[in-house]
N, C-alpha and C positions, 0 to 999 in steps of 0.2 A: 552634388550639383548645386544645391542651394541651401542656405541656412537663414531662416528668418523667424520672426515672432508671429505666432498665430493665436487665435482664441480657441480654446478647447476645454473640455472637462479634465480634471486631474486624472492621471493614469498613465499607462505605458502601452504603446501599440508597436508590435513587431510584425513586419511584413516581409515575406520571403518571395522573391521573384527572380527568374533567370539565374538560378543558383550556380549553374555550370557553364555560364556564358564564356568565361575565360579559362575554365579547366574542364573541357568536355570529356577528357579521358576518365575522370572520376565518376561519370554517370554510369559506366558499366559495372561499378561495384554496388550500385543500388539494388535493392530487392524490388519486387513489384510495387506499383503505385499503391495498391491496396495494403500491402504489408508495411510500407513506409508510413502511410497515413495512420494505420493502426498503432504504430510505435509512437507517433507524435501525439495521437489522441490519448494514449495511456499516460504519457508523460504529463500532459496537462491535467488529467484526472488526478494523478498522484500529487502534483504540486498544489492543485486546488484543494485537495483534502488536507495537505500539510498546512496550508494557510487559508482556512475556511472563511476568514474575515475579509478576504479579497475577492472581488468580483472578476471572474474569468470568462472570456468569450473566445471561441475558436471558430474560424471560418476557413472553408476550403472551396476555392473556385466560386466565391460569393455565396456559398451555402453555409448556414449556421449549423455547426455540429455540437457546440457546447455553449451554454449561456447559464452560468450559475451565479446569481447575485450573492452578495455578502450574507453569510449565515453563521450565527453564533452556535447553533446546535449541530455538532459534527455529523450526527446520524442523518439529519435532514439533508445536509450537503452531500452525503454519500448517495442517498436516493436520487438526488438531482443529477449527479454525475454518472452513476452506474445504471440503474434501472428502477423505474417505479414498480416493476413487477416484484422486486425484492422487498417492498414495503411490508413491515410487520414480520419479516423473516430474518432480519438482522438484529443484533443486540449490541447495545453500547454500555460500557462501564469504564470507570477510571480508577486507577490504583496508584498509591504513592507509598514507597517503602524504602528505608535505608538510602536515601538520596537518589532513588530511581523513581520516576513517575511515568505513567503510560496511559494513553487513551486507546481503548480497544473497540473495534467494531468487528464482531464475529458472527458467522452464520449459524442459524439453527441447524441441527443435524438433518432436518428434512430437506435442506438445500445442500446439494453436493455437486462437484464437478469432477471430470475425468482427468483434469490437468491443473496446474498451478497458475493459470493465466490470470486469475482474479485474486491474487494474493499480493498485497502491497505493504511496504514498510517505509518509515522515515525515522531518522534519528537526528534530534536537535535541528529540525528544519531541513535536513538533507535527505532526499529520496535515495534509497539504496536497494540493491539486489543482493541478497545473501541467502544462499541455499540452506546454510546451517540453521538460520533463524526460522526459515519457512518450515524446515523439517521438525523443529521443536514444536511449532504450533500444530502441525499435523499430528505429531505424536500425542499431543494433549487431547486429541479427538479419538484416540484409540478406545474402542468399545462403543463409540457413537457413530463411526463411519466404517465402511469396509476398507480393506487394504488398498484397493485401487480407486478410492474416492478421496477427494480433497475438499477442504472447507474454503469458503470465501472470507477474506478478512482484510482490514486495514488497521495497522498498529502504528501509532505515533509515540516513539520512545524519547524520553528526556533523561539524559545522564550528564554527569560532570564532563565538560569538554576535554579535560586533561586525562580522562579515562578511556578515550576512544581515539584511534588513529585513522584518519580519513585518507591517508596518502599511500595506501597499500595497493591501489589500483589506478592505472592511468586515467580512467574515466571517473574516478572517485565514487564508483558505484558499489564498492565493497569496503568494509571497515574491519578493524581489529580492535578487540577490547582488552584492556589491561587485566580485567577479571571476568573472563568469558563465562565461567561456571555460574557466577552470580547472576549474570544477565539471562542465561539459559534457564536457570532455576526460577527466576522471577517470572518469565514469560510462561513457562510450563505450568507452574503451580497455580497462578491466578486464572489462566484460561481453564485449566482442569477444574478448579474450585467453582468457577462460574457455571460451567456446563453441568456439573454435578448438582449445584444449587437449584438449577432450573428444572431438574427432574425430567430431562429429555428421555425419550424412549431409547433403549440401548439395542443395538443390533443383536439378533439371536445367535449370530455366528461368533460372537465374542463375549467374554466376560470382563466387565469393567474392573480395573485395578485402582486401588486408592493411591493417592499421591505418595504416601509414605512407602508403599510397596513398589512403586515404579521407579526404576533407575533411569536417570537421564542419559540420553545417547551421548557418545563421545563426539 
């Protein structure tokens, strides 16, 4: 309608209103308002964790849902976005090996969920959804959680751009690695080693296996 110069602080504002005014038929494909808002909120949480140095705000019907100032310490950003109740129960560590680096935020085994809803991944600044990678992380918790329990985590993986294909899914939410076994082994070993180094209590229903004895899932 109009384009002009105004005075404002640096940044980007995205406002969505009357989304289906010209395509009302698409409205029937939406889920409930609550489910759609939950999906949007999760996306902002994931992007804000991937870029912790950026200040994100999310409003819905003039109500503030997310307000996370720039934060250099990733774990503090996680608590701001997810839940202050998790403070002290999540653990941060960083690993670099053979051209692969990753920042990990993983839950103590005393924190558990009955689904994978609080498991998040990003690769080279791109938020993805990959069941295989989620399963690798869950497998690393074998002996620390029961079979029907899942950890909470955020993992930001950095690898050579030419070793990952981001065009295997129309929404770019899945990726394919040129050396998948190397990535899977990297994630499994370092999470397993960290959990073991913390001497967390092991569930009595399982016996913990060492990394060398544990075969990675296909």
